[in-house]
FIKOLZA-1660 file (N, C-alpha, C; in steps of 0.1 Angstrom, whole numbers, plus 5000, padded with zeros to 4 digits):
% residues 165
   i   px   py   pz ch aa at
   1 4945 4692 5152  A  X  N
   1 4944 4693 5138  A  X CA
   1 4953 4698 5132  A  X  C
   2 4961 4689 5127  A  X  N
   2 4975 4696 5119  A  X CA
   2 4979 4706 5111  A  X  C
   3 4984 4710 5106  A  X  N
   3 4986 4723 5098  A  X CA
   3 4983 4719 5083  A  X  C
   4 4987 4703 5084  A  X  N
   4 4985 4700 5069  A  X CA
   4 4969 4695 5072  A  X  C
   5 4963 4688 5077  A  X  N
   5 4946 4691 5077  A  X CA
   5 4941 4699 5075  A  X  C
   6 4945 4712 5078  A  X  N
   6 4940 4725 5080  A  X CA
   6 4942 4730 5067  A  X  C
   7 4955 4729 5060  A  X  N
   7 4952 4733 5045  A  X CA
   7 4944 4729 5038  A  X  C
   8 4941 4713 5039  A  X  N
   8 4930 4707 5028  A  X CA
   8 4919 4711 5034  A  X  C
   9 4916 4716 5041  A  X  N
   9 4900 4717 5048  A  X CA
   9 4893 4733 5041  A  X  C
  10 4883 4732 5036  A  X  N
  10 4881 4745 5030  A  X CA
  10 4873 4753 5043  A  X  C
  11 4867 4765 5037  A  X  N
  11 4867 4775 5046  A  X CA
  11 4852 4770 5050  A  X  C
  12 4849 4772 5062  A  X  N
  12 4836 4770 5069  A  X CA
  12 4827 4783 5064  A  X  C
  13 4811 4783 5061  A  X  N
  13 4801 4793 5064  A  X CA
  13 4810 4807 5067  A  X  C
  14 4812 4806 5082  A  X  N
  14 4813 4821 5087  A  X CA
  14 4828 4826 5080  A  X  C
  15 4834 4815 5080  A  X  N
  15 4849 4822 5077  A  X CA
  15 4846 4826 5061  A  X  C
  16 4840 4822 5051  A  X  N
  16 4837 4824 5038  A  X CA
  16 4830 4835 5037  A  X  C
  17 4821 4845 5049  A  X  N
  17 4807 4852 5053  A  X CA
  17 4822 4864 5055  A  X  C
  18 4828 4860 5065  A  X  N
  18 4841 4872 5072  A  X CA
  18 4848 4875 5056  A  X  C
  19 4853 4865 5050  A  X  N
  19 4865 4869 5042  A  X CA
  19 4858 4876 5032  A  X  C
  20 4847 4875 5029  A  X  N
  20 4836 4883 5012  A  X CA
  20 4838 4893 5021  A  X  C
  21 4831 4898 5035  A  X  N
  21 4825 4909 5038  A  X CA
  21 4842 4921 5038  A  X  C
  22 4850 4911 5044  A  X  N
  22 4865 4921 5044  A  X CA
  22 4868 4926 5030  A  X  C
  23 4867 4912 5023  A  X  N
  23 4876 4918 5008  A  X CA
  23 4865 4927 4997  A  X  C
  24 4853 4928 5003  A  X  N
  24 4840 4936 4996  A  X CA
  24 4846 4952 5006  A  X  C
  25 4849 4952 5015  A  X  N
  25 4850 4964 5021  A  X CA
  25 4862 4969 5015  A  X  C
  26 4872 4965 5014  A  X  N
  26 4887 4968 5010  A  X CA
  26 4883 4975 4998  A  X  C
  27 4879 4965 4985  A  X  N
  27 4876 4968 4976  A  X CA
  27 4871 4982 4970  A  X  C
  28 4857 4985 4979  A  X  N
  28 4852 4995 4978  A  X CA
  28 4856 5011 4986  A  X  C
  29 4866 5010 4994  A  X  N
  29 4871 5016 5002  A  X CA
  29 4882 5022 4991  A  X  C
  30 4889 5012 4988  A  X  N
  30 4902 5015 4978  A  X CA
  30 4894 5020 4969  A  X  C
  31 4884 5015 4963  A  X  N
  31 4877 5024 4948  A  X CA
  31 4874 5038 4952  A  X  C
  32 4869 5041 4966  A  X  N
  32 4866 5055 4966  A  X CA
  32 4877 5066 4972  A  X  C
  33 4881 5057 4978  A  X  N
  33 4895 5067 4984  A  X CA
  33 4904 5075 4967  A  X  C
  34 4906 5066 4956  A  X  N
  34 4908 5065 4944  A  X CA
  34 4903 5072 4937  A  X  C
  35 4890 5072 4940  A  X  N
  35 4880 5085 4930  A  X CA
  35 4882 5095 4938  A  X  C
  36 4882 5097 4948  A  X  N
  36 4885 5106 4954  A  X CA
  36 4894 5117 4952  A  X  C
  37 4907 5107 4955  A  X  N
  37 4920 5115 4957  A  X CA
  37 4919 5122 4941  A  X  C
  38 4918 5110 4928  A  X  N
  38 4925 5115 4915  A  X CA
  38 4914 5127 4914  A  X  C
  39 4899 5127 4918  A  X  N
  39 4890 5138 4915  A  X CA
  39 4899 5154 4920  A  X  C
  40 4900 5147 4931  A  X  N
  40 4904 5163 4939  A  X CA
  40 4923 5168 4934  A  X  C
  41 4930 5160 4931  A  X  N
  41 4945 5161 4930  A  X CA
  41 4948 5155 4916  A  X  C
  42 4940 5151 4910  A  X  N
  42 4945 5143 4896  A  X CA
  42 4955 5133 4900  A  X  C
  43 4960 5129 4914  A  X  N
  43 4967 5120 4919  A  X CA
  43 4965 5103 4916  A  X  C
  44 4969 5093 4912  A  X  N
  44 4964 5084 4918  A  X CA
  44 4967 5077 4931  A  X  C
  45 4961 5068 4939  A  X  N
  45 4966 5063 4949  A  X CA
  45 4980 5056 4949  A  X  C
  46 4985 5055 4939  A  X  N
  46 4998 5051 4941  A  X CA
  46 5007 5063 4937  A  X  C
  47 5005 5070 4932  A  X  N
  47 5013 5083 4932  A  X CA
  47 5017 5086 4944  A  X  C
  48 5002 5092 4950  A  X  N
  48 4999 5099 4962  A  X CA
  48 5011 5087 4973  A  X  C
  49 5009 5074 4975  A  X  N
  49 5019 5067 4981  A  X CA
  49 5027 5069 4981  A  X  C
  50 5034 5069 4965  A  X  N
  50 5050 5072 4968  A  X CA
  50 5057 5086 4967  A  X  C
  51 5046 5090 4964  A  X  N
  51 5052 5109 4971  A  X CA
  51 5053 5111 4981  A  X  C
  52 5047 5105 4994  A  X  N
  52 5043 5104 5007  A  X CA
  52 5055 5094 5011  A  X  C
  53 5059 5082 5007  A  X  N
  53 5072 5074 5016  A  X CA
  53 5082 5080 5012  A  X  C
  54 5083 5086 5001  A  X  N
  54 5097 5097 4999  A  X CA
  54 5096 5107 5008  A  X  C
  55 5089 5117 5010  A  X  N
  55 5090 5126 5012  A  X CA
  55 5093 5127 5028  A  X  C
  56 5090 5114 5032  A  X  N
  56 5089 5107 5046  A  X CA
  56 5107 5101 5051  A  X  C
  57 5113 5101 5041  A  X  N
  57 5124 5096 5039  A  X CA
  57 5137 5106 5043  A  X  C
  58 5147 5102 5054  A  X  N
  58 5151 5109 5064  A  X CA
  58 5159 5124 5055  A  X  C
  59 5167 5115 5042  A  X  N
  59 5173 5128 5036  A  X CA
  59 5163 5132 5023  A  X  C
  60 5151 5127 5023  A  X  N
  60 5142 5134 5008  A  X CA
  60 5146 5125 5001  A  X  C
  61 5152 5115 5003  A  X  N
  61 5155 5103 4992  A  X CA
  61 5155 5091 4993  A  X  C
  62 5154 5081 4986  A  X  N
  62 5153 5066 4990  A  X CA
  62 5159 5058 4979  A  X  C
  63 5160 5049 4981  A  X  N
  63 5172 5038 4968  A  X CA
  63 5157 5035 4965  A  X  C
  64 5153 5036 4950  A  X  N
  64 5141 5026 4943  A  X CA
  64 5139 5012 4948  A  X  C
  65 5149 5002 4950  A  X  N
  65 5148 4989 4959  A  X CA
  65 5143 4990 4969  A  X  C
  66 5142 4998 4981  A  X  N
  66 5137 5000 4995  A  X CA
  66 5127 5005 4991  A  X  C
  67 5121 5014 4981  A  X  N
  67 5112 5017 4980  A  X CA
  67 5102 5010 4975  A  X  C
  68 5104 5000 4965  A  X  N
  68 5095 4991 4966  A  X CA
  68 5090 4980 4971  A  X  C
  69 5104 4975 4981  A  X  N
  69 5102 4969 4991  A  X CA
  69 5092 4971 5001  A  X  C
  70 5095 4989 5006  A  X  N
  70 5087 4991 5018  A  X CA
  70 5068 4991 5011  A  X  C
  71 5069 4994 5000  A  X  N
  71 5057 4995 4995  A  X CA
  71 5049 4978 4993  A  X  C
  72 5059 4968 4994  A  X  N
  72 5055 4956 4990  A  X CA
  72 5052 4958 4974  A  X  C
  73 5061 4963 4966  A  X  N
  73 5061 4960 4951  A  X CA
  73 5069 4955 4944  A  X  C
  74 5065 4948 4935  A  X  N
  74 5078 4941 4923  A  X CA
  74 5083 4948 4916  A  X  C
  75 5097 4948 4915  A  X  N
  75 5106 4958 4907  A  X CA
  75 5103 4962 4895  A  X  C
  76 5091 4952 4888  A  X  N
  76 5087 4961 4876  A  X CA
  76 5078 4969 4874  A  X  C
  77 5068 4973 4888  A  X  N
  77 5059 4974 4889  A  X CA
  77 5061 4993 4897  A  X  C
  78 5073 4986 4901  A  X  N
  78 5081 4998 4905  A  X CA
  78 5086 5009 4895  A  X  C
  79 5096 5007 4886  A  X  N
  79 5101 5011 4876  A  X CA
  79 5092 5019 4867  A  X  C
  80 5079 5011 4865  A  X  N
  80 5065 5016 4858  A  X CA
  80 5061 5028 4863  A  X  C
  81 5061 5027 4874  A  X  N
  81 5051 5041 4882  A  X CA
  81 5065 5050 4883  A  X  C
  82 5072 5046 4884  A  X  N
  82 5085 5058 4885  A  X CA
  82 5086 5069 4872  A  X  C
  83 5084 5061 4865  A  X  N
  83 5085 5062 4852  A  X CA
  83 5076 5074 4849  A  X  C
  84 5063 5065 4854  A  X  N
  84 5050 5078 4845  A  X CA
  84 5051 5089 4854  A  X  C
  85 5058 5088 4866  A  X  N
  85 5061 5097 4878  A  X CA
  85 5069 5110 4876  A  X  C
  86 5081 5103 4871  A  X  N
  86 5091 5111 4861  A  X CA
  86 5086 5117 4852  A  X  C
  87 5074 5112 4840  A  X  N
  87 5072 5119 4832  A  X CA
  87 5060 5133 4833  A  X  C
  88 5060 5129 4843  A  X  N
  88 5052 5142 4849  A  X CA
  88 5057 5150 4857  A  X  C
  89 5069 5148 4861  A  X  N
  89 5074 5161 4868  A  X CA
  89 5076 5159 4884  A  X  C
  90 5066 5148 4889  A  X  N
  90 5070 5142 4907  A  X CA
  90 5078 5138 4908  A  X  C
  91 5085 5130 4903  A  X  N
  91 5101 5125 4910  A  X CA
  91 5112 5126 4899  A  X  C
  92 5121 5123 4906  A  X  N
  92 5134 5123 4895  A  X CA
  92 5140 5110 4901  A  X  C
  93 5146 5105 4893  A  X  N
  93 5159 5091 4895  A  X CA
  93 5169 5098 4893  A  X  C
  94 5179 5096 4900  A  X  N
  94 5193 5096 4898  A  X CA
  94 5202 5083 4902  A  X  C
  95 5216 5081 4899  A  X  N
  95 5223 5067 4897  A  X CA
  95 5229 5074 4908  A  X  C
  96 5232 5062 4918  A  X  N
  96 5245 5065 4926  A  X CA
  96 5253 5051 4924  A  X  C
  97 5261 5051 4941  A  X  N
  97 5271 5037 4939  A  X CA
  97 5264 5028 4939  A  X  C
  98 5274 5019 4932  A  X  N
  98 5271 5006 4929  A  X CA
  98 5257 4997 4923  A  X  C
  99 5255 5010 4911  A  X  N
  99 5245 5010 4903  A  X CA
  99 5225 5013 4909  A  X  C
 100 5233 5017 4923  A  X  N
 100 5219 5017 4928  A  X CA
 100 5213 5031 4922  A  X  C
 101 5200 5032 4922  A  X  N
 101 5189 5045 4917  A  X CA
 101 5182 5046 4925  A  X  C
 102 5185 5063 4930  A  X  N
 102 5174 5068 4945  A  X CA
 102 5167 5075 4934  A  X  C
 103 5153 5079 4941  A  X  N
 103 5141 5089 4939  A  X CA
 103 5140 5100 4950  A  X  C
 104 5141 5110 4943  A  X  N
 104 5138 5120 4951  A  X CA
 104 5123 5127 4944  A  X  C
 105 5117 5134 4950  A  X  N
 105 5106 5145 4950  A  X CA
 105 5112 5154 4937  A  X  C
 106 5101 5161 4929  A  X  N
 106 5106 5176 4926  A  X CA
 106 5099 5184 4934  A  X  C
 107 5102 5195 4928  A  X  N
 107 5093 5206 4933  A  X CA
 107 5079 5206 4929  A  X  C
 108 5074 5204 4923  A  X  N
 108 5060 5199 4916  A  X CA
 108 5059 5187 4928  A  X  C
 109 5063 5179 4930  A  X  N
 109 5059 5165 4937  A  X CA
 109 5057 5171 4947  A  X  C
 110 5067 5174 4956  A  X  N
 110 5061 5181 4969  A  X CA
 110 5050 5192 4967  A  X  C
 111 5046 5197 4960  A  X  N
 111 5036 5209 4959  A  X CA
 111 5022 5199 4959  A  X  C
 112 5019 5187 4949  A  X  N
 112 5014 5180 4946  A  X CA
 112 5006 5172 4960  A  X  C
 113 5020 5168 4967  A  X  N
 113 5016 5159 4984  A  X CA
 113 5010 5169 4991  A  X  C
 114 5015 5179 4989  A  X  N
 114 5015 5191 5000  A  X CA
 114 4998 5197 4997  A  X  C
 115 4994 5198 4981  A  X  N
 115 4983 5202 4981  A  X CA
 115 4967 5191 4982  A  X  C
 116 4973 5177 4982  A  X  N
 116 4964 5167 4979  A  X CA
 116 4967 5163 4998  A  X  C
 117 4972 5165 5002  A  X  N
 117 4972 5157 5014  A  X CA
 117 4959 5164 5027  A  X  C
 118 4957 5175 5026  A  X  N
 118 4946 5176 5036  A  X CA
 118 4932 5172 5034  A  X  C
 119 4931 5169 5016  A  X  N
 119 4918 5165 5013  A  X CA
 119 4916 5153 5011  A  X  C
 120 4927 5143 5014  A  X  N
 120 4930 5129 5010  A  X CA
 120 4926 5125 5028  A  X  C
 121 4934 5134 5037  A  X  N
 121 4932 5130 5048  A  X CA
 121 4914 5128 5054  A  X  C
 122 4909 5142 5047  A  X  N
 122 4896 5145 5053  A  X CA
 122 4888 5129 5047  A  X  C
 123 4887 5128 5035  A  X  N
 123 4881 5117 5028  A  X CA
 123 4887 5101 5041  A  X  C
 124 4896 5101 5042  A  X  N
 124 4901 5088 5050  A  X CA
 124 4893 5088 5065  A  X  C
 125 4893 5103 5067  A  X  N
 125 4887 5108 5081  A  X CA
 125 4869 5102 5078  A  X  C
 126 4864 5105 5067  A  X  N
 126 4851 5103 5062  A  X CA
 126 4849 5092 5060  A  X  C
 127 4852 5082 5054  A  X  N
 127 4849 5071 5049  A  X CA
 127 4854 5063 5056  A  X  C
 128 4862 5062 5065  A  X  N
 128 4871 5052 5075  A  X CA
 128 4869 5055 5092  A  X  C
 129 4877 5066 5095  A  X  N
 129 4882 5070 5107  A  X CA
 129 4870 5074 5118  A  X  C
 130 4861 5077 5110  A  X  N
 130 4844 5087 5121  A  X CA
 130 4835 5075 5122  A  X  C
 131 4839 5064 5113  A  X  N
 131 4825 5054 5115  A  X CA
 131 4831 5043 5123  A  X  C
 132 4841 5047 5132  A  X  N
 132 4842 5033 5141  A  X CA
 132 4849 5040 5155  A  X  C
 133 4846 5033 5166  A  X  N
 133 4849 5040 5179  A  X CA
 133 4861 5039 5181  A  X  C
 134 4868 5048 5186  A  X  N
 134 4881 5045 5193  A  X CA
 134 4887 5030 5194  A  X  C
 135 4880 5023 5202  A  X  N
 135 4881 5008 5209  A  X CA
 135 4881 4999 5192  A  X  C
 136 4875 5005 5186  A  X  N
 136 4873 4995 5171  A  X CA
 136 4888 4999 5164  A  X  C
 137 4889 5012 5165  A  X  N
 137 4908 5019 5157  A  X CA
 137 4914 5009 5160  A  X  C
 138 4918 5007 5174  A  X  N
 138 4928 5001 5181  A  X CA
 138 4925 4985 5179  A  X  C
 139 4916 4977 5175  A  X  N
 139 4911 4963 5176  A  X CA
 139 4914 4963 5161  A  X  C
 140 4914 4969 5149  A  X  N
 140 4919 4968 5134  A  X CA
 140 4932 4972 5136  A  X  C
 141 4935 4979 5144  A  X  N
 141 4951 4981 5142  A  X CA
 141 4956 4972 5142  A  X  C
 142 4955 4963 5157  A  X  N
 142 4962 4953 5164  A  X CA
 142 4955 4940 5153  A  X  C
 143 4946 4940 5147  A  X  N
 143 4942 4931 5139  A  X CA
 143 4951 4931 5122  A  X  C
 144 4953 4940 5120  A  X  N
 144 4962 4948 5110  A  X CA
 144 4976 4943 5112  A  X  C
 145 4981 4947 5125  A  X  N
 145 4994 4941 5127  A  X CA
 145 4997 4930 5125  A  X  C
 146 4988 4920 5135  A  X  N
 146 4988 4905 5132  A  X CA
 146 4992 4899 5120  A  X  C
 147 4980 4908 5108  A  X  N
 147 4977 4899 5095  A  X CA
 147 4991 4903 5088  A  X  C
 148 5001 4919 5089  A  X  N
 148 5010 4921 5086  A  X CA
 148 5017 4910 5091  A  X  C
 149 5024 4910 5101  A  X  N
 149 5034 4900 5107  A  X CA
 149 5030 4887 5098  A  X  C
 150 5017 4880 5097  A  X  N
 150 5018 4866 5088  A  X CA
 150 5021 4866 5078  A  X  C
 151 5020 4880 5070  A  X  N
 151 5024 4881 5056  A  X CA
 151 5035 4885 5053  A  X  C
 152 5041 4890 5062  A  X  N
 152 5058 4890 5057  A  X CA
 152 5065 4879 5060  A  X  C
 153 5059 4871 5065  A  X  N
 153 5070 4858 5070  A  X CA
 153 5073 4849 5057  A  X  C
 154 5084 4845 5056  A  X  N
 154 5093 4840 5045  A  X CA
 154 5083 4829 5039  A  X  C
 155 5078 4822 5048  A  X  N
 155 5069 4808 5044  A  X CA
 155 5056 4813 5039  A  X  C
 156 5054 4825 5038  A  X  N
 156 5038 4833 5033  A  X CA
 156 5043 4841 5020  A  X  C
 157 5054 4842 5015  A  X  N
 157 5059 4850 5005  A  X CA
 157 5061 4842 4993  A  X  C
 158 5060 4849 4982  A  X  N
 158 5061 4840 4971  A  X CA
 158 5049 4831 4967  A  X  C
 159 5051 4819 4960  A  X  N
 159 5045 4813 4954  A  X CA
 159 5033 4804 4962  A  X  C
 160 5017 4807 4964  A  X  N
 160 5012 4798 4974  A  X CA
 160 5012 4786 4969  A  X  C
 161 5007 4784 4958  A  X  N
 161 5006 4768 4953  A  X CA
 161 5010 4758 4961  A  X  C
 162 5003 4745 4965  A  X  N
 162 5012 4741 4970  A  X CA
 162 5008 4723 4960  A  X  C
 163 5012 4715 4960  A  X  N
 163 5007 4702 4954  A  X CA
 163 5001 4694 4970  A  X  C
 164 4991 4686 4959  A  X  N
 164 4984 4675 4970  A  X CA
 164 4993 4668 4972  A  X  C
 165 4994 4657 4980  A  X  N
 165 5000 4644 4984  A  X CA
 165 4986 4635 4977  A  X  C
% end
């Protein structure tokens, strides 16, 4: 079967079941993690992720453009998230060379991440890690890496709509 023929073919019953189960699992997991993180720390998942990524940067700062690329976010989403976090005193933006904008954590942002991390890790362990056997974790890591590689290919970025001939 050619790639063109596969594109025109719908999903089979088993494929639909696998996709729907995977999709539902992601939605429920994200929702539970978001609820617990918000309740325990006052941070959204987006807040926590931004803080964690910046804290892992080599010199404690990242270009806003690179932060957005690392998170897979569009420029406008990154801008709005950083604006909200700046107003709450979690991050600061600084101008750099060639109109670059750099983002750093404030002391309040570092403290928020430090306070949230242990409980967040425990929730991830409780809801995700502990219910899988070590070999299942390895399989999931391998499957996730395969999917990420596919998603990051240039031909899979942008507008996914294709015209039927």
